[in-house]
Residue, then its C-alpha position, 0 to 999 in steps of 0.5 A: m481480489k477478484v478482477l472485475a474489469t481489465a483495460v489495456a492501452g491501444r486495446g481498450l476494455v478486454p475480458p478479465e481472463s484474456p492475456v495482457f502481457r507478452a511472454d517476452d515482456e521484461a515484466l515477466l523475464r526480469g520482473r522489471a515493471v511498476f504498478e499502483t494500487a488505489r482505492v475507489y469509493r462510490g465510483s471515484v478513484f481516491k487521489l488518482a493524480e498522486h498515484v499516477e505521479r508515484l507510478r511515474a516516479s517508480a518507472a524512473r527509479v527502475r529506468l523505464s520510460d514515463p507512462d502516459v498520464a492521460e492514458c492512465q486516467r482514461l484506462a482507470a475510468l474505463v475499468v471503474a465504469a465497466a466494474g459498475g462503480g461502487d467501492l473497488a480496488l484499482r490497479l495500474y501496471w506499466t512495463g515500459t511497453t504495456l500499460a494496463a488497468t484492472a478494477s477488482e473487488i475489495p477484500p470482504d474481510l477488511e472490516d472484520r480485521r479492523a475490528r480485531g486488529l492484525r498480528l504482526a511478526v518482526v522480520g529482519w530486512s535488508a532493503g535493496t536499491l528499489a525499496g522506494a519504488k513500487s516495483t512488481s519485483y515483490a517476491e521478497n515482500m511476499a516471502a516476508q508475509d509468508e514467513a509471518a503467516e508461518r509464525g501465526a501472524d497476519d502480516a510482517l513488520l520489516v526491521d532493518h539489521d540495526g533494529t530500525v523499524l521500516e514498514a510492512p510489506t505492503a503498508n506503512v507503519w505508525w504508532r502512538e505515544g500519548e498524543r504523538l504519532l510516529t512513523p518512519t521517515l522517507a529518508l529510510p528505504v520505505l515507500a512513500g505511501v499515498t495514504r501515509a501522506v494523507l494521514l500526516g495532513l489529517a493528524g493535526e485535525a484529529g488532535y495528534v502531533a505527527e513525527e517522522g524519524a528513524f526509530p528503534l523497534e523497542r520504541l514501537l514495542g513500548a507504544n500505546e497503540v500501533f497501526l498500518s496504513s495503505s490504500i486498500r486497507e486504509v487505517m488498520p489497527v495492530c493488536a500484537v507484534d510478536e509477543t507484545a499485545f496492544e490495545l486497539g487505541p483511539a488514534a486508528y479509529d480517529l484517523q480512519r474516520a477522518l480519512r473516510s470523511r475525505t472520500 
């Protein structure tokens, strides 16, 4: 995603191509930093308070001091305005010493992908102690996506050693069984997605019953439809998991429409 605007605490707006983090920052030396990604609709950040709270929770998880909430909000407003408002991707970064925000373009192919659905490849996953934190230590997640791409898929579906479905590298996973929507519980090592929480609240309004739990891969493979949720991709249908094909069903469409109605 092309960065359109960057702001740094104590410096304000800076050119997007200018240096932001010091070479001795632990974000670079140790991968010890946290971030958040939020969707901006028509110049307004969706669920900014929830994203800033999750940034704070992630910081606590990796033993960083709390980010300045008011400064997070100020930097977000600066970059959104500098990028011209509209629909954007906002990112907040906190390394314990540097707080920064960027506003970027939304990937241009999202609606094409939504129309055709994503192909997922099952990747075995051993979650670490920071699985619930949105840390910049994302090398394992990216390696899973790379493995999925090498197998001809668009993204990975992470599954625990015992066959329990977890999540995608950058999204939560859902599937439909009749009128029931299933998604892995937060008691598992998965990220507490902000969009996930919104969809849990919208499910009933859309005519579905949502259920959280620990479910085996076989349960997902027998579903009527499968989809992912994340801040930038919103509700993204899945057309296949490995060799199992899925129809693009009504739940993903209903929830995407309900989500957009809230923005």
